[in-house]
N, C-alpha and C positions, 0 to 999 in steps of 0.2 A: 504494500500500500504506500503510495507516494505521500510525501509530507504535504504537498499541495492539496491532495484529496482530503486528507485528515483535517487540514486547517479549514477548508471550505465547509465540510460537514459538521465539524465540531461546533461551529457557530450557527449553522443553519439546519441541523438535524431535526429539531422540533417543528420548524416551519415546513420542511420538506415532508415530514410524516403527516402533518395536518393537511397539507395540500393533497397528498396521495389519498387520504381518507375522504376529504371533502369532494374530490373529483371521482370518488368511487373506483379508484384504481386498485385499492386494497380494501378489504372489509373492515368495518369499524372495530370488530373484535380482535383485530391484529394487535391492538394496544395491550392485550393481556400478556403479550410476549415480553421477555426481559429486554430492557433497553439496549444492553450490550449486543444481544443477538440481532435485534432489529438494525441497530446502527452498523454492525459489521456486514450484514447482508446487503443493506443499501449501499454501503461504501464499495463493496465488491462490484455491484452492478454499475454504480456511478463511474468507477474507474474503467470498467470493461467497455463502457459505451463512450468513453472519452469526453464526458461532460466537463464543463469548466466553471459554470455558475450554478448556484443553488437551485435556481428555477428551471434549469435546463432539463433536469431529469424528469420531473412531472410532465413537462411539455412533450418530452420524448415519448413517454408512456401513452399520452393521449393520442399520439399519431403513429404509434408502432405497436401493433397487436403482438408481434413476436416478442418484443422486449417485455411487454406486460405479462406474457406467459412465462418467460424466463424468471421474472421476479417472483411470480406466484409459486413456481416450482421451488425456488430458493428458500421461500418462507415456509415450506412444508417440512415437518419433522418426519422424515421417512427413511432414516438410515438404520440399518440393523446388521448384525453379524452372527454367525454361528459361534456359540460358546464364548461370547464376549466377556472379558474379565475371567481369566482362567482360574483364579483363586475362588471366585464365587461358585463356579460350576464344580470345582473340585470338592468344596464343602457340601454343596447340594448332593453330589453323587455319593460321597462317602458317609455323610452324617445326616443331613436334613431329610432327604427322601426315604432312606431306611427308617428314620424315626417316624415319618408320616405313615409308612406301611404298618409299623408296630402300633401306632396310635389308632389307625383305622380298624385293625383287628380287635384291639382291646375295647374300643368304644362301639364296636359293631356298626361302624359306618359302612355304607354300601360302596363308597368309592373315594378315591383321592380327587379333590377338586382344585384346579389351578386356573388362575386368570393371568394371561399375558396381556397387559392393559394397553399397550401401544405397539402392536406386533409388526407393523410395517410389512416387509416382504415375507414374514413368517419364520425367519431363521431362529428366533428366540423360542417359539413354540415347538419347532421341530427339534431343537437342541434338548429341550425338556422331555420330549417324547422319546428321544433316543435313550436318555438316562433311565427313564421309567421302564422301557421295554427291556433294556439290558439288566435292570434290577430284577425283573420278572424271570428272565432267562437264566441268570446266574444264581439267583437265590432259590430257584426251584419252587417258588410259592406263587399262587395265583392271587391277583388282586385287580380290581378295576380302577380306572382313572379316566378323567375327562379334563381336557385343556380347552378353556374358552379364550380364544385369541381375538382381540378386538382392535379396531383402528377406525379413524374417521374417514379414511380414504378408501372408497370402494374399489377403485382401480387397483390399488396395492393389494387389497384383500383377494381380488380375483387372481392376481399373479401368485399370491401366497397359496391359494387353494390348488393351483396347478403344480406347484412345487418344482419348478425348473430353475436350475442355477448354473451359472458358468463356473468353470474350474477355479477361476480367481476368487470366487466367493466362498470356496471351501477351504481357504487357507488354514482355518482353525480346526478343521475336521481331520482327525488322523486317518491313516491309510486303512486301518481295520474298519473304522466306522464308515468310511467312504464306500468300501466294498460291500459292507453289510446292509447299508440303508439307502444306497443310491444305485440307479441303473444309468450307465453311460450311454448316451445317444449322440454320436458325433462329438461336438464340443460342449454338449450340455449334459448335466447330471440331473436325473429325475428322482425325486423322493419316492420310495416304494410305498405302495398302498397301505401296507401294514403300519407304517408310521403315521399315516393320515387318519386312520380309522377312529381315533379317539380325540381328534382335534376339531373343534367347531369354530369356524371363522365367521365373524359377524361385525357389522358396522355399529359403532358405539361412540358417542361423544361424552368424554369425561366430564364436561361442564353442563350436561343436560340435567336440569334439576328435577325432571319428571321421573328419572330412574335412579335408584340408589346402587344398582348393579346392572350388568348387562342383561337385558331381557331374555337372551338365550339361556342364561344360567338359571332363570326362574327366581331363585331365592338367594343367590350369592353363596354364603357359607363356605368360603374358600379356605383350604389348608395353606395355600401359598398364593400370594399376589406378587407378580413381577411388574415393577413400575420403574424400570431402569433407563437411565440416560434420557430422561424426559423432563424432570423437575427443573433443571437449570435453564430451560428455555423460557420459563414463565416468571412473572412477577410474584412477589410474596403472597398476596391474597389468593392467587390462582394455585400456587404450590400448596397452600393450606387446604384448598378445596379438593385437590387431587389426593393428598395424603389422607384427608378426612374420609373421602369416599372409599378409598382402598382399605383403610383401617376398619371402617364399619362393615366391610364385606368379609372380613376375616373370621374364621371360626375360632373358638376358644383355643389358645395355644398355637394359633397359626403364625405364619412367617411372612414378612414383607421384604422384598428384595429391591434394592435400588442400584444405581450406577456407582462405580468406584469413586467418582469425583463428587457424588451427591451424599456421601455418608454423613457429613456434618449437618446437612439439612434435616435428616431424620433424627439425629441426636438432639438437635435444637427443639424438636417437637416431642421430646420425651421418650423416644424409642431407644431400646438397648440393643447394641450389636451383639450377636450371639458368639461370634468369634472375631478377633481383631482383624481389621482390613477386609473382612469377607463381604461387606455390604449387605448382609442378611440380618434382619432385625426381628425380634420377637414381638408379637402383638401386645399391646398395653393392657 
């Protein structure tokens, strides 16, 4: 980012944002996002389009549908990885998920219930399904589970349901899992149906006050809610709303998983991390 771009936007960011909203170039609710995220996104597009004055970028958007589309895409939170944060998934695999299986049998629960709350392309949900299927196979015990994977973006959800991924997106998936859970077709890896069977993908807006949990889940009562790498995109009030909704959906003794860089946010809201640096928290 050039010094000139930063100087122009540091003085005019608020007016640019207001102009974009007033001209309906971005939705009003975009103001829920963290200022740093919005500023950085607009800065990148400002520089990419070689704008020089603060008013140039809103004017460009009014006359260039292509740039309006690029800005819209840039403002969408749609990034995901398989097994993102290796320590988190290691603790889930070795400690948390076996504990949930034990809890389910002792409490005579019918199934383990998991919510992947911003699943994007589905990598998070499929990662969790791999761990659970492997636990069933290696432990020799039968248990049922369901993963409710939600996102606001229906197009992303459609891609997630298909379960097609390029080789570059499988960087965090080891060779054994790649062979076991994917079928290679040319340059594309397809998730096997066995991994899809217990995942329900559905559209859900975390800020919709009409629902306390995803309607597909009927009543929530989740043993595990994954709300990772999402909170830092939002302002404080909206973070609180997400955490409140996720926490209220947890069953007694359930776990809330966040991103590695978001651990302090959960700590500030009174959650206790179950293992240091794991980003896994026990319900309050």
